[in-house]
C-alpha positions, 0 to 999 in steps of 0.5 A: 617750741616745736609746733604752733597752734593752727586754725582748723583747715577749711574745705576747698571749693573750686568752681566759678558756677554761681548756682553751684557755689550757692548750693555748696556754701549752703551745704557746708554751712549746714555741715558746720564749716566755712569753705575756702574758695580758690580757682588758681595760682599759689592760693589754689596750690596751698589750699589743695594741699591743706584742705581736709576735703576738696570739692571740684565743680564740674566746670573746673575740671577742664581748667589747666590749673586743676589738671596740673594739681597732684593727686591727693585723697579727699577729692569730690567732683560736684555737679548740678546735673549728670556728667557726660562721658568726658566729665567722668574721664576728667574726674577719674584723671584728677583722682576723685573719690566720687562724683556727687550730683546735686540734689540727689547726692546732697545727703551724702555730701553733707555727711562727707563734709561734716566728717571732714570738718570734724577731722581737720588736717594738722600740719606743721608750720612753715617759716621762710627766711631770706636776705635782702642782699648777699651776706645778710645772715639769712642762713645763720638765722634760718639755722638758729630758728630750726635749732630753737624749734628742735627736736623734730624740725626740718631745715631745708636749703633752698640756696644751691649756691650757698655751700650747704647748710649742713656745713653751717650746722657742722653736719657736712660729714653726717650720713644722709641724702642731700639735694642732688639725690632728692631733686627728682621727687614729685607728688606725695612723699612718705614723711617718715621715710624722708626724715630717716634719710636726711642727716640729723644734728641737734634734733634738726633734720637738714636737707642741704645743697651740694658743695660739688655739683650745685643745681637749682632746686626744682619747685616740684621737689621742694614742694614735695619735701615741704609737704611731706614734712608738714603733713606729719606735723613737723615744722619746716624752716626754708633758707631761700636763695640770695638771687632770683628772689622775685619771680622764681617759682620755687621761692614764690611757692614757699612764700605763698605757703609760709606761716611767717616770712622773715627778710634779713636786712643789714642796717645800710641804706642800699640793703634797705632799699633792696629790701623795699624793691623785694617787698614792693615788686608786683606779686612778690611773696615778700609783701607780708614779710617781717624784717630782721635788722642786722645791726651795722656800725654807723648804720641805720636804726631799726625804725629807719630801716622799717621806714625805708622798707615799709614793713614792721621789724620783728627784731634786731640781730646784734653783732655776735662774736661767737658766730664766726669762730663757731662756724669755723670750728663746725659748731652750730649757732648758739641758741640759748635763751640769753644768746642774741640768735637764740633770743631772736629765734624765739621771737620768730617762733612767738610770731608764728603762734600769734599769726596762726590765730589770725584768719588767712586770706587768699586771692 
């Protein structure tokens, strides 16, 4: 499986003007689509990337959240009255294709909205994998999910101190760019050019951390890489760092966009308690995570881990004697349907398909 069925992306409306919102909701209903309303935070950034059309109320142009968004096509500024000179300047600054003044431009805006609804953006899915503690096995699971989803999937190393995911795949000598060369990326990036520049093994394009000069991955660069891959319909798996998993902007941005977040938890009380702290932290992106329980001799059961953490268990990760020797020989994890990792990776892929059919809510 390399792609998941996704519901059509909805036009994004950014405004706090109740009268304008009433007009836009009525107009979009007539165009046969239902909008998504967001005014800030991760919900705004995600919807701004995914929406086939962005309708910015004139009242939102001066807001810092809107001005911080990267430029993109398909942005229309909507106002209930002609804009002053400062408003036009702000519309140009955000890259608007047109300023629509209602009710004069209602017919044009209806046609533009209907066209966007007929041609929704198609994006690849995003899976975020992390561990409740060091050595949980999150990197191995992330690699397994990517290998099971191949070809065409992108595996992104979000842990600069993890010694590089290319090492886990046996691709440490493969030619291609790593994070130090791509840390300066910003905004829109050509996905085909990016994929051609990355090392590839087993149908997986991998963007790995450096083993000689580890540095934190800038959130702008991480977002640019993920967006470039997903915009071309490519699935993305991100291995999140072991430390700083609450409050880190890069981690929270990935989790806010993820179609599936998987938290790997060793079946021990301390690890399960650490996972609960991650899940229950205010504003944590792990709040909707599914758990993968790594079985430990004499440890907790799956049900006990789920009870401690307060999240459902996606599956268990039993001991696989082949993982360590394969890794030492520079061989990728085994993901055949009968292997423990392969079975678990396919459970994750199935979960993406099921979650994609459920409506997404935004705060």
